[in-house]
N, C-alpha and C positions, 0 to 999 in steps of 0.2 A: 503494497499499499506505499502510495506516495507522499509527500509531505502536504499537498494541496488536497488531496482523498482524505488524510485523515483530519483536517480541519474540517471539512466538508461535515463527517463521520461525526466530530464532534459538536458542530452546529444543528444541524437535521436527521441527524440519526442514520443509520443504516437500512434499506428498503430491501423487501423480500427478492432475491434475487433467483432464489433455486425453489421449485416448490417441492415440500418435503411432508413428512406426519406434522410437525408443528402448525404447518400453514393448513392444511387439510381441516385439522381438529378444530381450527376456528374458523373456518368457511364453514363447517358444519354447524359452530354456536351460533353462526352471524344467519343461517337461514332458518334456524328451528325459532329465534326470536321473532325474524322478520315475518315468517307468516306468510298471508297473501302480498303482503307488500314487496316481495321480492320480483314479482312479475312487474311492480311499476316503476316509479321513477326513481332514481337510485343514486346518489351521490357519496363518493370515496373522498373525503376530505382529508387531503394528502395521500395522493395515490402512488407515488414515488415512482417505479417505472413501469407499473402499470398491471401487476400478476392478478390483484384480486379484482380489478377493472374486468379483465378478460375472464375470472372465474365465475362470477358475477353475470355477466354477459350472456355467457355460455348453458345459464339456468334461466334465459328470460328476461334477464331486468334490461331496463331502458336506463343505462349506467354513463354518469358525467363524472369525470376526473378532475380533481383540483391538487393543483402540488406547484409548491411555491419556486421548489429549484428548476430554473429554465432546462437545463441538460438531462435532468430527469424527466420533466414534461415532455420534452422533445422524443425523448424514447418511447414514453407512454406511448405517443401521439403515432407512434408507426402502426400500431393493433387499433388506433381507436380516431377518429373524427371527431371523439365529445372530451379533450382534455385542453382545461384551462389554467393557464397560467399563471395563480395570481394567490394571496395570502389567505388563512382562513379565518383572519378576522374583518374582510371585508367579500365574503363570497358574491361573487356577479351574477346572481340568481334573484329573482323576484320572490317576494314572502311567500309562505303556501305553497310551495310548487315541488316538493319533494316527500314521495311516500318512507324513505330509508334513508340513513346516513350512515356509514362507517368512517370512522374516526380509529384508524388501528395506530398507535404507538406514536402520536404525532401533538397532542396537547403539551407535550411537556420540552415541545421545543418551541414554540410560537413566542411571538414578543407578549402577547395579553392571553392568557391560557382561560381568562373570566370572558374577553370578548370573543373569542373564538366559540365558545358553548354558545354564548347568547346569538351568533350569527347563525350555527345552525337550528338553533328553538326555532330562530324567526323564518327561517325556509322551508322549515317542516310543516305540512299539511297537520291539521289537527287530526289527531289518530296513529300520525305518522310517530316513528321511532327511529331514537340514534343508538346506533351499539359503539360503545367506547372502550377500547383497550389503552391501559397507560399503565406507566411503572410504579410499583408498590412501596412504600417506606419499608415495610417490613420486610423485605426481601435481603437476603446478607449480603448480595453483591450490588457493587454499582455497575451497571453495565453499559457504562458509554462512556466509562474510562474517566481520569481526572487531569487537574491541572496541577503541576509542583515547581515553584519556582520558574515559572511562566513558560513550561514545555509541558505540551500534552503529552499525557501516556494512556494510549488504546487500550480497552479491554478490560475484562471483568475486575472490580475490586472491593475484597473484601472489608465489612464493616464499614464503609464508608456514609452510608446510610443512617446508622444508629450514630454517629455523632450527633450533638448539637445543632440544632438547625443554622447558625450562623457558620460555625465551622464546616459543616458539610458542604454549603453553600459556596463557602470560599475553596473547597478542591474541586467541585464541580458546579462552578457559575452557568454553566452551557447547557445544563437540562435541568427541569426539576421533577420532583418523585412525592410522591400521595400518600396522604393517610386518609382513612375513611372520612375522616373530619374535613380536610384538604378537598376533597372530591367532593360535600355536601355542598360545601360555601361556594362552590362553580356555579350550581342549580338554585342558591339563596332567591326568591323572588321570581323563578321563570316558570312559567305556566305549563310544568311538567308533573307526571307522576312515574315512580320508581317501579320498573316491571324486575327487574335483576340486580343487586348488588353484592357481588361476592370480588373472591380473590381467586387466580388461576395458577399453575405452575407451569412450567415449560414444557417443552417436547423432547429437549436436550439431543438433538438428532447428530448435533457434533460428536457427543460423548458415545450417541450408541453406534456411529461410523467408526469409531476408534475403537471402543471397546467390546462390542457386539453385545451378547446375551446380558451382560453386566449392566451395561448400560439401559438394558430395557429393563432390567428389573429396576434400575434407580428412578425411570421414568413412571413404572409401574405404581412405585412405593411412593413417590409424591406425589402423583396427580389421582391416587388415595387419599389423601391428605386432605384433598379439595373439599372434603364431606366431614370435616373434623373441624375443631377449632384452631389446629396447626395451619390453615390454610391462611393466618394472619402472616406467613412467612412467605410465600406464594410471590412470585416472579411480575403478575400483572393483577391491577384492577380490572373486571369486567363487569361493565355496567349498558344497562338498556333502561332508555328512559322514553316517555311516551308522550308528546306534544297533548294538552287538554284543552 
């Protein structure tokens, strides 16, 4: 990874480039909570290079992709003529025109997460849903790397998110992380009801590729914890909200 790529990864995260078990599992979760909305107008708010746009389109959705990074938007546009290069805080769509929104590990990177959430609610139709994945502060690793003495260090860094917020944010000023209370505050005063609010573990595809059966055992064990109070240590929040 070049220095420029590392800086982009720090500021905007890394989109899905390869479709594996983790992405498939999340797609199935999206479809489950979308219901009939999956056949309506769908917005992926922060579509990266367009992998979920492609998969959702194949399911019959009329998908619009929104991507802030121009190079990624251009790559996503190779397979779709409905990709917009814009920021999530100012979605270029009229109010109440979207049935389903996917925000997949995006709000932690935007300039104003509260504004991005409000914009998603604005463009949803009444009865429309937003499906949101974002980092959980309870996860033992900061997955977006850290800055130390002015230099960026890519990769998973243990226990950073357990530090007091002021120290954690000095090490990782480029990305937010959320407690359940943090998430709740984003929706205060907005016309939504909560359909699902939980925490999920990852699919650990890289570990499985390296360690085989041992990696699969780890994945099964951790995903089992999603049905227990220990889910507080999971990788990502998974929230589904419906506009009322």
